[in-house]
C-alpha positions as CSV (number, residue, x, y, z in Angstrom):
1,X,104.4,187.8,71.5
2,X,102.9,190.5,73.6
3,X,99.3,189.6,72.7
4,X,98.7,186.0,72.1
5,X,96.7,185.2,69.0
6,X,95.1,182.2,70.5
7,X,92.9,181.3,73.5
8,X,95.0,179.0,75.6
9,X,93.0,176.1,77.0
10,X,93.8,173.9,79.9
11,X,93.9,170.4,78.6
12,X,94.7,167.0,80.1
13,X,97.5,165.4,78.0
14,X,96.7,161.8,77.3
15,X,100.0,159.9,77.7
16,X,98.7,156.6,78.9
17,X,99.7,154.8,75.8
18,X,103.3,155.5,76.6
19,X,103.5,155.8,80.4
20,X,100.9,153.3,81.6
21,X,98.8,150.4,80.5
22,X,95.2,150.0,81.5
23,X,95.5,151.0,85.1
24,X,93.5,149.5,88.0
25,X,93.5,152.7,90.1
26,X,90.1,154.0,91.1
27,X,89.1,156.9,88.8
28,X,88.5,160.2,90.5
29,X,86.1,162.6,88.7
30,X,87.2,166.2,89.1
31,X,84.9,167.6,86.4
32,X,81.9,166.6,84.3
33,X,83.7,168.0,81.2
34,X,85.7,165.8,78.9
35,X,87.1,166.0,75.4
36,X,83.9,164.4,74.2
37,X,81.5,166.6,76.1
38,X,83.2,170.0,76.0
39,X,81.5,172.4,73.6
40,X,84.0,174.5,71.7
41,X,82.9,177.9,70.6
42,X,85.3,178.0,67.6
43,X,87.9,176.0,65.9
44,X,90.8,178.3,66.7
45,X,90.4,178.0,70.5
46,X,90.3,174.2,70.1
47,X,93.4,174.1,67.9
48,X,95.5,176.4,70.1
49,X,96.7,173.5,72.4
50,X,98.6,171.9,69.5
51,X,100.6,175.1,69.1
52,X,100.9,176.0,72.8
53,X,102.4,172.5,73.4
54,X,105.4,173.5,71.3
55,X,106.6,175.8,74.1
56,X,107.6,172.6,76.0
57,X,110.6,172.1,73.6
58,X,112.8,175.0,74.6
59,X,114.3,174.4,78.0
60,X,117.8,173.2,79.0
61,X,116.5,169.7,79.6
62,X,114.7,168.9,76.3
63,X,114.8,169.4,72.6
64,X,116.3,172.8,72.2
65,X,119.5,172.4,74.3
66,X,119.8,168.8,73.1
67,X,120.1,169.8,69.5
68,X,122.9,172.2,70.2
69,X,124.9,170.6,73.0
70,X,125.2,167.2,71.3
71,X,126.8,169.0,68.4
72,X,130.2,170.7,67.8
73,X,128.7,174.1,68.4
74,X,127.6,174.5,72.1
75,X,128.4,172.7,75.3
76,X,127.1,172.7,78.9
77,X,130.0,172.1,81.2
78,X,129.9,172.1,85.0
79,X,131.6,175.1,86.8
80,X,132.2,176.3,90.4
81,X,128.5,177.3,90.7
82,X,127.4,173.7,89.9
83,X,125.7,172.6,86.7
84,X,126.8,168.9,87.0
85,X,123.2,167.7,87.8
86,X,124.3,164.0,88.0
87,X,126.1,164.3,84.7
88,X,123.1,164.7,82.4
89,X,124.7,167.5,80.4
90,X,128.2,166.1,80.1
91,X,126.7,162.8,78.8
92,X,125.1,164.7,75.9
93,X,128.5,166.3,75.0
94,X,130.3,163.0,75.3
95,X,127.6,161.1,73.4
96,X,127.2,158.7,76.3
97,X,123.5,159.4,77.0
98,X,121.1,156.5,77.7
99,X,117.4,155.9,77.7
100,X,117.0,157.5,81.1
101,X,118.4,160.9,80.3
102,X,115.7,163.4,81.1
103,X,116.3,165.3,77.9
104,X,115.1,162.4,75.8
105,X,112.2,161.7,78.1
106,X,111.0,165.3,78.1
107,X,111.4,165.7,74.4
108,X,109.4,162.4,73.8
109,X,106.6,163.5,76.0
110,X,106.2,166.9,74.5
111,X,106.4,165.6,70.9
112,X,103.8,162.8,71.4
113,X,101.6,165.2,73.4
114,X,101.5,167.3,70.3
115,X,100.7,164.3,68.1
116,X,97.9,163.1,70.4
117,X,96.3,166.5,70.6
118,X,96.5,167.0,66.8
119,X,94.9,163.5,66.3
120,X,92.1,164.5,68.7
121,X,91.4,167.8,67.0
122,X,91.5,166.2,63.5
123,X,89.0,163.6,64.7
124,X,86.7,166.2,66.2
125,X,86.9,168.5,63.1
126,X,86.0,165.6,60.8
127,X,83.1,164.6,63.0
128,X,81.8,168.1,63.3
129,X,82.3,168.3,67.1
130,X,84.3,171.4,66.6
131,X,82.5,174.2,64.8
132,X,84.3,175.7,61.7
133,X,85.3,179.3,62.2
134,X,83.9,181.9,59.9
135,X,85.9,182.6,56.8
136,X,87.5,179.1,56.6
137,X,86.6,175.5,55.8
138,X,86.8,172.2,57.6
139,X,89.2,171.0,54.9
140,X,91.6,173.9,55.6
141,X,91.5,173.4,59.3
142,X,92.0,169.6,59.1
143,X,94.9,170.3,56.7
144,X,96.4,172.7,59.2
145,X,96.2,170.2,62.0
146,X,97.9,167.6,59.7
147,X,100.7,170.1,59.1
148,X,101.1,170.5,62.8
149,X,101.1,166.8,63.4
150,X,103.7,166.4,60.6
151,X,105.9,169.0,62.3
152,X,105.8,166.9,65.5
153,X,106.5,163.7,63.6
154,X,109.3,165.3,61.7
155,X,111.1,166.0,65.0
156,X,110.3,162.4,66.2
157,X,111.6,160.9,63.0
158,X,114.7,163.2,63.1
159,X,115.6,162.5,66.8
160,X,114.3,158.9,67.4
161,X,114.2,157.3,64.0
162,X,112.0,154.3,64.6
163,X,109.1,155.2,66.8
164,X,105.3,154.7,67.1
165,X,103.2,156.2,64.3
166,X,99.9,157.1,65.7
167,X,97.3,158.8,63.4
168,X,94.0,158.0,65.2
169,X,92.6,158.6,68.6
170,X,92.7,154.9,69.5
171,X,94.2,154.1,72.9
172,X,95.5,150.7,71.8
173,X,99.3,150.4,72.6
174,X,101.2,151.2,69.4
175,X,104.0,149.3,67.8
176,X,107.3,150.8,66.6
177,X,107.2,152.0,63.0
178,X,110.4,152.3,61.0
179,X,112.0,155.6,60.2
180,X,111.2,154.9,56.5
181,X,107.5,154.4,57.3
182,X,107.4,157.7,59.3
183,X,109.2,159.5,56.5
184,X,106.8,158.2,53.8
185,X,103.8,159.1,56.0
186,X,105.1,162.6,56.4
187,X,105.7,163.2,52.7
188,X,102.3,161.9,51.7
189,X,100.3,163.7,54.5
190,X,102.0,167.0,53.9
191,X,101.6,166.8,50.1
192,X,97.9,166.0,50.6
193,X,97.4,168.8,53.1
194,X,99.3,171.7,51.3
195,X,96.7,172.4,48.6
196,X,94.1,173.1,51.3
197,X,96.2,175.4,53.4
198,X,95.9,179.2,53.6
199,X,98.3,181.2,51.5
200,X,98.0,184.2,53.8
201,X,100.9,185.7,55.8
202,X,99.0,187.9,58.2
203,X,98.2,188.3,61.9
204,X,95.6,185.6,61.9
205,X,98.0,183.1,60.5
206,X,101.0,184.2,62.6
207,X,102.4,181.3,64.6
208,X,100.3,178.9,62.6
209,X,101.0,176.7,59.6
210,X,100.0,178.2,56.3
211,X,101.0,176.8,52.9
212,X,104.5,178.3,53.0
213,X,105.2,177.1,56.5
214,X,104.2,173.6,55.4
215,X,106.3,173.8,52.3
216,X,109.3,174.9,54.4
217,X,108.7,171.9,56.7
218,X,108.5,169.6,53.6
219,X,111.7,171.1,52.3
220,X,113.4,170.3,55.6
221,X,112.2,166.7,55.4
222,X,113.5,166.3,51.8
223,X,116.8,168.0,52.8
224,X,117.4,165.2,55.3
225,X,115.8,162.4,53.3
226,X,119.1,160.7,52.7
227,X,119.7,160.5,56.4
228,X,116.2,159.2,57.0
229,X,115.9,156.7,54.2
230,X,119.2,156.4,52.3
231,X,117.8,158.1,49.2
232,X,118.6,161.8,48.6
233,X,115.8,164.2,47.6
234,X,117.8,167.3,46.8
235,X,115.8,168.4,43.8
236,X,112.5,167.9,45.7
237,X,113.9,170.2,48.4
238,X,114.8,172.8,45.8
239,X,111.3,172.7,44.4
240,X,109.7,173.4,47.8
241,X,112.1,176.2,48.4
242,X,111.5,177.8,45.0
243,X,107.7,177.8,45.8
244,X,108.3,179.7,49.0
245,X,110.6,182.1,47.3
246,X,108.2,182.7,44.4
247,X,105.3,183.4,46.8
248,X,106.8,186.8,47.5
249,X,105.4,186.6,51.1
250,X,108.8,186.7,52.9
251,X,112.1,188.5,52.6
252,X,115.4,188.8,54.5
253,X,115.3,191.1,57.5
254,X,117.5,194.1,56.9
255,X,119.2,193.8,60.3
256,X,120.1,190.4,61.6
257,X,119.4,191.2,65.3
258,X,115.9,192.3,64.5
259,X,114.9,188.7,63.9
260,X,115.6,187.8,67.5
261,X,114.5,191.0,69.4
262,X,111.7,190.9,72.0
263,X,109.1,192.4,69.6
264,X,110.0,190.3,66.6
265,X,106.5,189.2,65.4
266,X,106.5,191.7,62.5
267,X,109.8,190.4,61.0
268,X,109.3,189.8,57.2
269,X,111.8,186.9,57.6
270,X,109.8,184.7,60.0
271,X,107.8,181.9,58.2
272,X,106.8,179.9,61.3
273,X,107.4,180.9,64.9
274,X,106.7,179.5,68.3
275,X,105.1,182.5,70.1
276,X,106.2,183.3,73.7
277,X,105.1,185.8,76.2
278,X,106.8,186.5,79.6
279,X,103.4,186.2,81.4
280,X,100.9,184.3,79.3
281,X,103.1,182.1,77.1
282,X,106.1,181.0,79.1
283,X,108.8,178.5,78.2
284,X,111.7,180.4,76.5
285,X,114.4,181.3,79.0
286,X,117.7,180.5,77.4
287,X,119.4,183.4,79.2
288,X,118.7,181.7,82.5
289,X,120.9,178.7,81.7
290,X,123.5,180.6,79.7
291,X,124.1,183.9,81.5
292,X,126.0,184.4,84.7
293,X,123.7,185.4,87.6
294,X,125.5,188.7,88.0
295,X,124.5,189.6,84.5
296,X,121.0,190.5,85.8
297,X,122.5,194.0,86.4
298,X,123.5,194.2,82.7
299,X,119.8,194.9,81.7
300,X,118.2,195.3,85.1
301,X,116.6,191.9,85.0
302,X,113.9,191.1,87.5
303,X,115.1,187.5,87.6
304,X,118.5,186.2,88.4
305,X,120.1,183.7,85.9
306,X,121.2,180.4,87.4
307,X,124.6,180.3,89.1
308,X,127.3,181.3,86.6
309,X,125.4,179.8,83.7
310,X,126.5,176.9,81.6
311,X,125.5,176.6,77.9
312,X,128.2,178.3,75.9
313,X,130.1,178.2,72.6
314,X,132.7,175.6,71.7
315,X,135.9,177.7,71.0
316,X,136.8,175.5,68.0
317,X,133.5,176.6,66.4
318,X,133.9,180.3,67.3
319,X,137.4,180.3,65.9
320,X,136.0,179.7,62.4
321,X,134.2,183.0,62.0
322,X,135.3,185.4,59.2
323,X,136.9,188.6,60.4
324,X,134.3,191.4,60.1
325,X,131.2,189.1,60.4
326,X,128.8,191.0,62.7
327,X,127.0,187.7,63.5
328,X,129.9,186.9,65.9
329,X,129.0,189.8,68.3
330,X,125.3,189.5,67.4
331,X,125.3,185.9,68.6
332,X,127.8,185.7,71.4
333,X,128.3,187.6,74.7
334,X,132.0,188.2,75.1
335,X,134.6,190.3,76.8
336,X,134.3,192.6,79.9
337,X,130.8,193.0,81.3
338,X,129.3,196.1,82.7
339,X,126.1,197.0,84.5
340,X,123.2,198.8,82.7
341,X,125.0,202.2,83.1
342,X,127.7,200.9,80.8
343,X,130.4,202.0,83.2
344,X,130.2,199.9,86.4
345,X,132.0,196.5,86.1
346,X,130.0,193.4,86.8
347,X,132.0,191.2,89.2
348,X,132.4,187.4,89.5
349,X,131.0,185.4,92.4
350,X,132.9,182.1,92.4
351,X,136.4,181.3,91.4
352,X,136.7,184.9,90.0
353,X,135.0,186.4,93.1
354,X,135.4,190.2,93.1
355,X,137.0,190.3,89.6
356,X,135.3,191.8,86.6
357,X,133.5,189.3,84.5
358,X,135.4,188.9,81.2
359,X,134.1,186.1,79.0
360,X,136.9,184.6,76.9
361,X,136.9,182.2,74.1
362,X,138.8,179.5,75.9
363,X,137.7,176.3,77.6
364,X,140.1,173.7,79.2
365,X,137.8,171.0,78.1
366,X,134.0,170.3,77.8
367,X,133.5,169.1,81.4
368,X,134.5,171.8,83.9
369,X,135.3,175.5,83.4
370,X,135.9,178.7,85.2
371,X,132.9,181.0,85.7
372,X,134.3,183.4,83.0
373,X,135.3,180.9,80.4
374,X,133.3,180.5,77.3
375,X,131.2,182.9,75.2
376,X,127.5,183.1,76.2
377,X,124.2,183.7,74.4
378,X,123.7,187.1,72.9
379,X,121.5,186.2,70.0
380,X,118.0,186.6,71.6
381,X,117.5,190.0,73.1
382,X,117.1,190.1,76.9
383,X,115.2,193.3,77.3
384,X,115.7,195.8,80.1
385,X,113.7,194.6,83.1
386,X,113.3,191.1,81.7
387,X,111.6,188.4,83.7
388,X,113.0,184.9,83.6
389,X,110.8,183.9,80.7
390,X,111.4,186.0,77.5
391,X,108.8,187.3,75.2
392,X,110.9,186.8,72.0
393,X,109.1,184.5,69.6
394,X,111.3,181.6,68.4
395,X,111.7,181.7,64.6
396,X,111.7,178.0,63.9
397,X,111.5,178.6,60.1
398,X,112.7,181.7,58.5
399,X,113.4,182.9,55.0
400,X,117.2,182.7,55.3
401,X,116.8,179.0,56.0
402,X,114.8,178.5,52.8
403,X,117.6,180.2,50.8
404,X,120.3,178.3,52.6
405,X,118.5,174.9,52.0
406,X,118.3,175.7,48.3
407,X,122.0,176.7,48.3
408,X,123.0,173.5,50.0
409,X,121.0,171.3,47.6
410,X,122.6,173.2,44.7
411,X,126.1,172.6,46.0
412,X,125.3,168.9,46.3
413,X,123.9,168.7,42.7
414,X,126.5,170.7,40.7
415,X,125.1,174.2,41.1
416,X,127.7,175.7,43.4
417,X,128.0,178.9,41.4
418,X,124.4,179.7,42.0
419,X,124.6,178.5,45.5
420,X,127.5,181.0,46.2
421,X,125.3,183.8,45.0
422,X,122.5,182.8,47.4
423,X,124.9,182.4,50.4
424,X,126.5,185.8,49.6
425,X,123.0,187.3,49.5
426,X,122.3,186.0,53.0
427,X,125.7,187.2,54.3
428,X,125.5,190.7,52.8
429,X,123.7,192.2,55.8
430,X,126.4,191.0,58.2
431,X,129.4,192.7,56.8
432,X,130.2,196.5,56.7
433,X,132.5,195.8,53.8
434,X,130.3,194.1,51.2
435,X,133.2,192.5,49.5
436,X,133.9,190.5,52.7
437,X,130.4,188.9,52.4
438,X,131.2,187.2,49.1
439,X,131.8,183.5,49.1
440,X,132.8,181.4,46.1
441,X,131.7,178.0,44.8
442,X,135.1,176.6,45.7
443,X,134.8,177.7,49.3
444,X,131.4,176.1,49.7
445,X,132.6,172.8,48.2
446,X,135.9,172.8,50.2
447,X,136.8,171.6,53.7
448,X,135.4,173.2,56.9
449,X,137.5,175.7,58.7
450,X,136.7,173.9,62.0
451,X,139.9,172.5,63.7
452,X,138.5,169.3,65.0
453,X,140.3,167.4,67.7
454,X,140.1,166.3,71.4
455,X,141.0,169.1,73.8
456,X,142.8,168.7,77.2
457,X,143.9,171.7,79.2
458,X,143.1,174.1,76.3
459,X,145.1,172.3,73.7
460,X,144.2,169.7,71.1
461,X,146.0,166.6,72.2
462,X,144.4,164.1,69.9
463,X,143.3,165.4,66.4
464,X,141.3,162.3,65.7
465,X,139.7,161.9,62.3
466,X,141.1,164.7,60.1
467,X,139.5,163.7,56.8
468,X,138.1,166.7,54.9
469,X,134.4,167.4,55.4
470,X,132.7,167.2,52.0
471,X,131.0,170.6,51.3
472,X,132.5,171.7,54.7
473,X,132.4,175.3,53.6
474,X,128.6,175.1,53.3
475,X,128.4,173.6,56.8
476,X,130.4,176.5,58.2
477,X,128.0,179.0,56.6
478,X,125.0,177.2,58.2
479,X,126.7,177.4,61.5
480,X,127.2,181.2,61.4
481,X,123.7,181.9,60.3
482,X,121.7,179.5,62.6
483,X,123.7,179.1,65.8
484,X,121.4,179.0,68.9
485,X,118.5,178.0,66.6
486,X,118.6,174.2,67.2
487,X,119.9,173.3,63.7
488,X,123.4,172.1,64.4
489,X,122.9,168.4,65.4
490,X,120.9,167.9,62.2
491,X,123.5,169.7,60.1
492,X,126.4,167.8,61.6
493,X,124.6,164.5,60.8
494,X,123.9,165.5,57.2
495,X,127.5,166.5,56.6
496,X,129.0,163.4,58.2
497,X,130.5,165.0,61.2
498,X,128.3,164.0,64.2
499,X,129.8,160.5,64.8
500,X,133.2,160.9,63.1
501,X,134.9,164.0,64.5
502,X,136.3,165.0,67.9
503,X,135.8,168.3,69.6
504,X,136.5,169.5,73.1
505,X,136.0,166.4,75.4
506,X,133.9,164.6,72.7
507,X,135.2,161.6,70.8
508,X,133.2,159.5,68.3
509,X,131.1,157.0,70.2
510,X,129.3,154.9,67.6
511,X,127.1,155.6,64.6
512,X,124.0,154.3,66.5
513,X,124.2,157.7,68.2
514,X,122.8,159.3,65.1
515,X,119.4,158.8,66.8
516,X,118.5,158.9,70.5
517,X,117.1,156.0,72.4
518,X,113.5,155.5,73.1
519,X,112.9,156.7,76.7
520,X,112.9,154.0,79.3
521,X,109.5,155.0,80.7
522,X,107.9,154.5,77.3
523,X,109.5,151.1,76.9
524,X,108.5,150.0,80.4
525,X,104.8,150.9,79.8
526,X,104.5,149.4,76.3
527,X,106.0,146.0,75.6
528,X,105.3,146.5,71.9
529,X,108.0,149.1,71.5
530,X,111.4,148.2,70.3
531,X,114.5,150.0,71.4
532,X,116.8,151.5,68.8
533,X,119.8,149.3,67.9
534,X,122.9,149.9,70.1
535,X,121.0,151.1,73.2
């Protein structure tokens, strides 16, 4: 966002319950202000920290990259410019991560920081410490903070499974709750909160949870309920999606690229976003770890991307696109590269030194590549003169996702004909020839186009598990629409691919990899926590 809607507060993030017991260090007082004595002028400024904290999820060493590069969609190989970093990225691709991988540690800290802040704000609202802003009620503000907390807990449940469930401001060391317990808490808390949430979709509610954002969150939880609990909730997901659709508050963006441009806050498709600003709300810099450094001249960037970049597409995934699907070029940077004048070639700096950069859809494996191999990120606009941090707001929930969730649930419950109509509706904007956008029920129910297998020296040398992916056509459609949006790990798990198939240098490495390990620093500081099975 160019103008942040919230007042950003500096706040000490209380992480002692995870990273330290009652310490015996001498306390140093730097300020007389504390969470108990600070006098808030309005609720919105107090609540802002719970949203601002979300910006910590989007780097190359936390949630965002982890969701994509652990999947069959993106990979972060080393190359002649570096990008090995003691193997932290390749372990994600190979599914050999452990409890000390920084990605899991950073994700854990950010998610629980959000939970702790939400608990504190809820407590202060209920006690009257935080004044209620004009035009709203304490009940609606508490409901909003419960929705934010549920959002954090959904990501905790999804990524870690069994984890602490903290819903008070107590500093007692928490025990590990089961995934089932976290799921049940999420469903109850959201259903209790939703009636008190605002139904408005306006500037005041932008980047905040209104009723429709909370229902989209609940739909996501129901969509993955079978993974979380063993019991499917397809119809419950459809009900939530239908409510969002019937609200009439959102619609598909006419042009796919507009959802991801720098000034995207007015998109009718965005239901819940994480606002970013290159100066005041930093944290989104995907081009810095995907683009080659020489690409700064492509749009006259003021920053230089790192080395020759790393995060890029898995060729086996890119090969599945339909001919004529504009999302291919709209999502991927490919082919010969030119400076901002559109004429002067951009040259390589490492193994292709002095040669024009020409990104090709070929990788020898998922571990080490040339500086020009692999398609790069082209989904989020990098504006002319961009700094390292982008101002594009991240569309975490958007209307197309609501439609596609409904379509998937219909496919799984015998409604594939209606699902095909919905998927065709979403695809229509991406094809010049409208007839090419049409998909059929049989296609959605059929196998994926993905040619799974282990790759060595550009060739599949071990096909591995070649069993048909049930509803694989639906999985393909989710991939085309939501690549680069941190969906793929969750989708791969739901469709039974994540721990059964091979791609690039990845081979199946155990079903316990369906969740990540609790980080070692958390375990070291809290003897009540129990590590996930297998780690």
